[in-house]
N, C-alpha and C positions, 0 to 999 in steps of 0.2 A: 504493500500499498504506500510506502514512504516512497519507493520509486515514481510511483505514478505522480504524487506531489511534486518531485522535484523536476518531472518532465513538464507538467503544466506549468511550474513558474518558470521554466526555461523556455517556454512557448511564449508566455506573456510578453518578455522583452522587459528589458530595465531602461533606467534612466538614472544618468549620473550627475549627482547635483553638488555643487561647491556653495558654501555660504561665503560671500565676498563683502558683506556689509554688517553691522554691528546692530543686534536687536536693542541695543540702548535707547530709551525714548520712543519705543514703539509700542503700539497697543498691546495689551496682555494677551490679546487673540493671536496676535501674530506672533509675540514670542512663545505661546504656547503650540502653536502652529510648526515651528521650526524644530522646537522638542521633539514633536509628533514625528517629524521626518528625520530623528536623529541628529540634529544640527544644534551645537549650542556653543560653538566657537569658532572663531573666523579662521576660514582656510582648511575647515573639516571637509571631506568628502564622503558622501554615502551613493552606494547604488541602492536604487529602490526600484520595487515591482512597477512596471507601467501600468497601471490601474486608473479607472475614472475618479476613485477617491483621491488618489494620490496627485494626479493632474490638476484636482481642483485645491490642494493644498499648496501646490507649487504656483499656482493661479495667484493665491492669497498672498504671497510673499515673493512674488517673482523679482522685486526690486531689490531684495536682499541676496538674490541667489544668481549662480552663473549654472545655466542647465546644459548639458551634450546629449546626445543620443535621442533627439527628436524625431 
């Protein structure tokens, strides 16, 4: 069963995101969104699944991120 889950995740694709601007003096919801994406310090990079939920999170804090793999 675990193999099927890994295959499904690999088929969805991923997006590479890097935090390039600080969350200081931003709305709390934007700070929470960065934490939800696994980012909380400058120049941290994460590779996240390309899902509609993640795309919405990226859109909310796009001005703080660099996105690769779109």
